[in-house]
N, C-alpha and C positions, 0 to 999 in steps of 0.2 A: 552520415545519419544514414542506417543502414536496415534495411530489412534482410534475413535472410533465409532461401526456402529452405526445406528440409531436405537432406541427402540421406540415403541407404537407412531410413529409418529414426533418423537424428537428424538433430540440428546443427549446425555446425557455429563455433562463436566466432566473435574478429578477436584475433588475440592483440591486445596494444596494454602498453602496463598501467592504465587507467583504472582495466576491469579489478585488479588483484587489491585495491582500495575500497573495499568494499562488505558491507553486511547484506547478508543474502535470506530473504523470507522462504523459509522452504514449506512453512503453516507447520512444522512439527509441534504437533501440540498434545499433552499428556497427562490426565489427571484419576489419578486411580480412586482418589475420593469420591468423585461425581457416580452417583449410581445410573445414572446413564451409558458409563464407559462399560464394554461386556466384552469378555473374551480379548481374542487381536485387536478390538477398535481401537484407534487412536485417539479417534474423538467420534461424537455422534455423527454421522451423517446428515446433512441437512440443519445442522443446530447452526447458530449463527456465530462469528469468529469473535475471538476474545477483542477486545479494541484496545488491550492494552496488548496487545502480540506486536513489537516490531519496536515499542517505545524504548529509547534507550538502552542500545543494545550494547552490554561490556564485555560479553561473553558468547562461546556457542551452545551455552545451557543456561536459561538465568530461571529461580523458582519465584514464585508470586503465587503465594498463600500454600495451598496443595498442587497449583498447575504447575508445570515445566515448560518452559516454551525452548525450544532449540531452535538453532541459524546454521546459517551456513558461512565462512569466512574467507577471502581472498587471501589471507597471510600478513597484512600490511595495517590491519586495524578495526575499529567497530566505531557504531556511530551513539556516542553519549550522550548528545546535544540533539538528538535528531527526534523526533514521534512521528508515529503513523497512522493515519486516521482512515478509515474504511467506510464507504458510503453510497449512494444514499442510505438513511436505517431509519427506523421509525420504530417506538415500543410498542406501538400497535402490529406493526405490519412485520418487524424485523429487517434483517438488511444481508450485508454481504454473508455468505455462507461457508462452511466447509464440504468437501469432498475427499476421498482417498484414490478412485481411480476411475480408468475409462476416459478420462480428457485427454483426446492420444495416450501416449506413452507416458503421462505428467504422474507421478505420486504425489497426491495431497494438493489441493488448489484451493483455490477462491474464487465464488461465481456469487452472482447477483441474486441471491434466493426469494429478493420481494417481485416478484412476476404476477401474482395471481388477479386477475381482474377482479377479483369479487372483492379484493381488499380496499380499493379506493384509490391504493395509492400503487398506481402499476409501475415500479423502478424497473426499467427494463434499460436500464445502462449502469456501470459501475465506473466509481470513484474512487483511486487511493492517493492521498494526500503526504508528503514527507513534508513535515515542518520543523525548520531548525530554530534552535534558541537565536536571541539576539547575539550577533556578533560573529554565527556562525552561516553558511551557507549548504542545502543539503546539495547533492551530486547523482544524478541517475544516469547510473549505465545501460541497464537492461534491463528486459523479464521475457517469458513464457507465456504463448499463449496454446490452449488446444479445446478441440473440439469434442462434445459429449459423444456419445457413444461412440469413438474412435472412429468418428466423421468429419468429412472436411464442411465447414458453413464460408459463405459472404457476410459481411456485416457493413455497417454502415460506416464505421471510421474508429481508430486507431489514434491518439493524439495524446501530445504531451505541452504538458504548460509550465511555463519557468515565474507563475503564478500561482494564487487561488484560481482556480477553474468556477467560470461564472455561467450559468445556465442562460442566464439571457443574452450575454456575447460572446456566443462560443469561440469566434475567433481571437477574438482579444489574449493577449501574451500566449499565441500558442509556438511553439517552440519545432513541436515534430507533428505530421499531420500525415496518416495514410488512409484515403478514402477509399470506400470497394475493397475495405480488405478480408483477405482468405484466411482463415485458420484454420490449421491441418488437424485432424485428428485420426486420418486411414491412415492403415499401415501396421500399427498404429506407430504415429509421429507428433510433430507438433512446430509451433513457428515460434521463430525466437527474435525479440528487438535489440540489436546492441545498438550502439552510438560510439563514432570515431572518437569524440569528444564528448565526455557527460553532459549532459542537459544541466544547467546550474540555477539555483534561485533560493530563495529565503522561503519559498513552499516551493512545491513540485507536483502539479497534480498529473496523473494518469486517468484519460476516459475510454471508455473500453465502450462505446457507443453499439449497443444490439437490438436501438430501435425496429430495427425490418424484422427481428424475429419475434415482435409480440412477448406472449407470453411464454415465450420459449427462450429468451433472452438468459434465459439461466443456463442454455447449451453450450456458453465460452466461457473457457476455466481460466483465471491466469496463475503463476506463478515464476519461485527463483527469481523474486524481484531483489537485484541489485541495485544496493544504493550505497551514497559515502555522504561523509562530512570535510566541508574546508574553512577555512577562518576567510569571514567576509573582508574583503579589501577594502568598501566602503559601508560600514554598517548603519549612517545615519544618526544621528538625535536618540536617547535612549527611548525605548516606549513611554508614553504618560501615562503613570498608574489611573485604573477604572477608580472613579468616584469614590466609593465606598473603602478601597484600597488608601487613595488619598485622607481620607478623611481618618480613616484607623493610625496613617501617619502621622495625622497631625495632633491627635489626639495625645499620641505617643511622647511627641517631640514637645508637645504643652508640660506633660507630664514631670518631663528632665527638667523644664525649663522650672518650673514649678517648685520641684526639689531642691533644686538650686538657689532659688532664693532663700527656701526655707532655712538651706544651711548658714 
């Protein structure tokens, strides 16, 4: 697990075969039918990210209604069995949002948009979850961070978990941890995190903890999240249906039995 420092205004990446087996979240999102989009704006600055972006990637361009989601790809496959979640999020205060420029040299980034103290929900950290279907694991290869207005910042930490992040127990299931992390932006450049062996889990959580920046934690942006999927070698028992689902299944089975008896 290695964090690489910027060199000559760019960030060098470790070269290893696993890096090519990935979908890449570049946050390229287009919707010409939305009145908020104008001119060359690919998405409205500061608007919340589509929660569907990154779900079940099967090609470099996917259409959802009138919205086009575009992705990078390493050359060996996409991630049809992984969904992505961005948080914290509230319908009252919003959540992770999009911006196109000046987070170092990154183009199109995600940042935590709910940082105003007056909202009553000061979300001063960002979490991205990669959640795999039953029978699969998600794999995380790396991601980039940049500092707004092409400036450098030191934040509390950058962490990755091989299970669902639990805010009450932040050290549980932590597979990678970089305390007092420096996020580069001046130059402009950026900071890159890559992993010699991908971090693996049924759920992978990326935590960007910029609480030390307070209401300006939005100054940290993430981009180029590279992830893949693989067969889970030990999937365990299949998940038990929720009570409502179990009732529907039972009702359907009862109908089949009743029909058989009538015949």
